[in-house]
C-alpha positions as CSV (number, residue, x, y, z in Angstrom):
1,M,-153.7,9.0,-129.5
2,V,-153.6,13.2,-128.6
3,R,-155.7,11.6,-125.8
4,G,-152.6,9.2,-124.6
5,C,-149.9,12.0,-125.5
6,L,-151.5,14.4,-122.9
7,R,-152.2,11.8,-120.4
8,E,-148.0,11.0,-120.8
9,A,-147.0,14.6,-120.3
10,A,-149.6,15.2,-117.3
11,S,-147.9,11.9,-115.5
12,A,-144.9,12.7,-116.7
13,K,-145.1,16.6,-114.8
14,A,-147.0,14.6,-112.0
15,G,-143.5,13.1,-111.6
16,V,-146.0,9.4,-111.6
17,P,-144.9,6.7,-114.0
18,Y,-147.2,6.3,-117.3
19,R,-148.7,3.1,-118.0
20,Y,-148.9,2.2,-121.5
21,G,-150.8,-1.0,-122.1
22,A,-149.1,-3.9,-119.5
23,F,-145.5,-1.2,-119.8
24,V,-144.4,1.1,-116.4
25,I,-141.9,4.2,-117.7
26,K,-139.7,4.0,-115.2
27,K,-136.3,5.3,-116.5
28,E,-134.5,5.6,-113.2
29,E,-135.3,2.5,-111.9
30,T,-134.3,0.6,-115.1
31,M,-131.4,2.6,-115.3
32,M,-130.3,1.7,-111.6
33,R,-131.4,-2.4,-112.3
34,T,-128.6,-2.6,-115.2
35,F,-126.1,-0.2,-113.0
36,R,-125.9,-3.4,-110.1
37,L,-126.7,-6.2,-113.0
38,I,-122.7,-4.7,-114.5
39,A,-121.7,-4.3,-111.4
40,V,-122.4,-7.9,-109.7
41,L,-121.1,-9.2,-112.8
42,S,-118.2,-7.1,-113.0
43,V,-117.5,-8.5,-109.1
44,I,-118.2,-11.7,-110.0
45,G,-115.8,-11.8,-113.3
46,F,-112.9,-10.0,-111.4
47,A,-112.8,-12.7,-108.2
48,A,-112.9,-15.1,-110.8
49,S,-109.9,-14.0,-112.5
50,T,-108.2,-13.1,-109.7
51,F,-109.0,-16.0,-107.1
52,M,-109.4,-18.9,-109.4
53,S,-107.4,-18.5,-112.0
54,P,-104.3,-16.7,-110.1
55,D,-101.6,-15.9,-112.9
56,P,-98.6,-17.9,-112.9
57,A,-95.8,-15.3,-113.7
58,R,-96.8,-13.9,-110.3
59,A,-97.0,-16.8,-108.1
60,A,-93.9,-17.6,-106.4
61,S,-91.2,-19.9,-106.9
62,A,-90.5,-22.9,-104.4
63,A,-87.4,-21.0,-102.8
64,E,-89.3,-17.8,-102.4
65,L,-92.4,-19.7,-100.9
66,N,-89.9,-21.7,-98.7
67,R,-88.3,-18.6,-97.2
68,D,-92.3,-16.9,-96.6
69,V,-92.8,-19.8,-94.8
70,K,-90.0,-19.8,-92.8
71,I,-90.4,-16.2,-91.8
72,A,-94.3,-16.6,-91.0
73,L,-93.6,-19.7,-88.9
74,E,-90.8,-17.8,-86.7
75,R,-93.2,-14.9,-86.1
76,L,-96.1,-16.8,-85.2
77,Y,-94.0,-18.9,-83.0
78,A,-92.7,-15.8,-81.4
79,K,-96.4,-14.0,-80.7
80,S,-97.8,-17.9,-79.3
81,P,-96.4,-19.9,-77.0
82,A,-99.1,-22.6,-78.0
83,A,-98.5,-22.2,-81.8
84,K,-94.6,-23.4,-80.7
85,T,-95.6,-26.3,-78.5
86,L,-98.0,-27.8,-80.7
87,G,-95.0,-27.2,-83.7
88,E,-92.6,-29.9,-81.5
89,K,-95.7,-32.3,-81.5
90,A,-97.1,-32.1,-85.3
91,K,-96.7,-34.6,-87.5
92,G,-96.6,-31.7,-90.6
93,I,-97.7,-27.9,-90.0
94,L,-99.2,-26.2,-93.5
95,V,-97.9,-22.6,-93.4
96,F,-99.9,-20.2,-95.9
97,P,-98.0,-16.7,-95.0
98,G,-99.6,-14.6,-97.7
99,I,-103.1,-15.3,-98.5
100,T,-105.4,-12.3,-100.5
101,K,-108.6,-12.0,-99.2
102,G,-111.0,-9.4,-101.3
103,G,-114.7,-8.8,-103.2
104,F,-117.7,-6.8,-102.6
105,M,-120.9,-9.3,-102.2
106,V,-119.0,-11.8,-103.8
107,G,-115.7,-12.2,-103.0
108,G,-112.8,-14.6,-103.1
109,Q,-108.9,-15.6,-101.3
110,Y,-106.0,-17.6,-103.0
111,G,-102.9,-17.8,-101.7
112,E,-99.8,-20.8,-102.1
113,G,-98.0,-22.6,-99.3
114,A,-96.0,-25.4,-97.6
115,L,-96.5,-28.0,-96.0
116,I,-93.4,-28.4,-93.1
117,K,-92.5,-31.7,-91.7
118,E,-89.2,-32.3,-89.8
119,G,-88.1,-28.1,-90.3
120,K,-88.2,-28.8,-94.6
121,A,-91.0,-28.2,-97.1
122,A,-92.5,-31.6,-98.0
123,G,-94.7,-30.4,-100.6
124,Y,-96.3,-27.0,-101.7
125,Y,-100.7,-26.4,-101.7
126,S,-102.4,-23.9,-102.6
127,T,-105.6,-22.3,-100.3
128,V,-108.8,-20.9,-102.0
129,Q,-112.0,-19.7,-100.7
130,V,-115.1,-18.0,-102.7
131,S,-118.0,-16.2,-100.5
132,Y,-121.5,-14.4,-101.2
133,G,-122.9,-11.8,-98.5
134,L,-122.3,-8.9,-97.5
135,Q,-118.8,-7.7,-97.6
136,A,-116.2,-5.2,-99.0
137,G,-112.7,-4.7,-99.7
138,V,-109.5,-6.2,-99.4
139,Q,-107.9,-7.9,-96.3
140,K,-104.4,-9.4,-96.6
141,Y,-103.6,-12.3,-93.7
142,G,-101.6,-16.0,-93.4
143,Y,-103.1,-18.9,-91.2
144,A,-101.1,-21.8,-90.2
145,L,-102.2,-25.2,-90.0
146,F,-100.4,-27.8,-87.0
147,L,-101.4,-31.3,-88.3
148,M,-101.3,-33.7,-85.5
149,S,-101.6,-36.4,-86.8
150,D,-101.0,-38.8,-89.9
151,S,-104.7,-39.3,-90.9
152,A,-104.8,-35.3,-90.6
153,L,-102.1,-35.7,-93.2
154,K,-103.7,-37.5,-95.7
155,W,-106.8,-35.7,-95.7
156,I,-104.9,-32.4,-96.9
157,D,-103.2,-34.7,-100.0
158,K,-106.4,-35.8,-101.6
159,S,-105.9,-36.0,-105.5
160,D,-109.1,-33.5,-105.7
161,G,-108.1,-31.5,-102.8
162,W,-109.6,-31.0,-99.8
163,E,-112.4,-29.3,-98.8
164,V,-112.5,-27.5,-95.2
165,G,-115.5,-28.4,-93.0
166,T,-115.4,-32.1,-94.5
167,G,-113.1,-34.9,-92.7
168,P,-111.0,-33.9,-89.2
169,T,-112.6,-30.7,-86.9
170,I,-110.1,-28.2,-87.1
171,V,-109.7,-26.1,-84.0
172,V,-109.1,-22.1,-84.3
173,M,-107.0,-20.9,-82.5
174,D,-107.4,-17.6,-80.8
175,E,-105.6,-15.3,-77.6
176,G,-107.8,-17.1,-74.6
177,A,-107.8,-20.7,-76.2
178,S,-104.0,-20.0,-76.8
179,G,-103.2,-19.4,-73.4
180,S,-104.2,-22.5,-71.7
181,L,-103.1,-25.1,-74.2
182,T,-100.4,-27.7,-73.6
183,T,-99.6,-31.0,-75.4
184,T,-101.6,-32.7,-72.5
185,T,-104.8,-30.6,-73.5
186,A,-104.3,-30.7,-77.3
187,Q,-106.8,-33.5,-78.0
188,S,-107.9,-32.5,-81.7
189,E,-106.2,-33.6,-85.1
190,I,-105.4,-29.8,-86.4
191,Y,-105.5,-26.4,-84.9
192,A,-105.4,-23.3,-87.3
193,F,-103.7,-20.2,-86.2
194,F,-104.8,-16.6,-88.4
195,F,-101.6,-14.4,-88.6
196,D,-100.3,-10.8,-90.2
197,Q,-103.5,-9.5,-91.2
198,K,-104.3,-6.6,-92.8
199,G,-107.0,-4.9,-94.1
200,L,-110.7,-3.8,-93.2
201,M,-112.7,-6.8,-94.1
202,G,-114.8,-8.6,-91.8
203,G,-113.8,-12.1,-89.5
204,L,-111.7,-14.7,-91.0
205,G,-113.1,-18.0,-91.3
206,L,-112.0,-21.4,-93.0
207,Q,-115.1,-22.7,-93.7
208,G,-115.9,-23.9,-97.3
209,T,-111.9,-23.4,-98.0
210,K,-110.4,-25.9,-100.5
211,I,-106.7,-26.6,-100.1
212,T,-105.0,-28.5,-103.2
213,K,-101.5,-30.0,-104.2
214,M,-99.9,-28.0,-106.4
215,K,-96.0,-28.8,-108.0
216,K,-93.8,-25.9,-107.0
């Protein structure tokens, strides 16, 4: 027993972990693992509470959402002639004017929007996405989906929601692609435009996003 204590003291003094039976005394490593676990669980809880179950009290009313959608679409048209061209031919335009994305390792996004048909709101929708990997920060942005066919419209009205990546292909427009787009060359069922990006997170994407119809 005395010899064991002496060996433990000598090992500690030399900075070497002491083995006692099958256990290795590594106090600092244990504390770090605990800290990382607490951090990960906190992030998961934050993402779930903030993005998956948003507070109804903070949700915009139908009138507020209609106003924000109108303003966002007008700004998009002013910056992108291609978006305006598609808007004239689209069966409907699903606009999410304000989406918040954030997280650390585990991230999430949430936003609300409206479907515009013939210049008027024809329904309201939520957009939700959870992502994993190297990411940190908070980002705000909006996006619009230009639905060019009746079949594309049907996908967003699925009772259990529509997960982007299934169904019709979405073409995400950048400045280079939008510059050469015309009503003749526009052959896809859905076109997506991102706008008003603010924040320092990584690139934006729609893969894995779930869009669900909601009541207002």
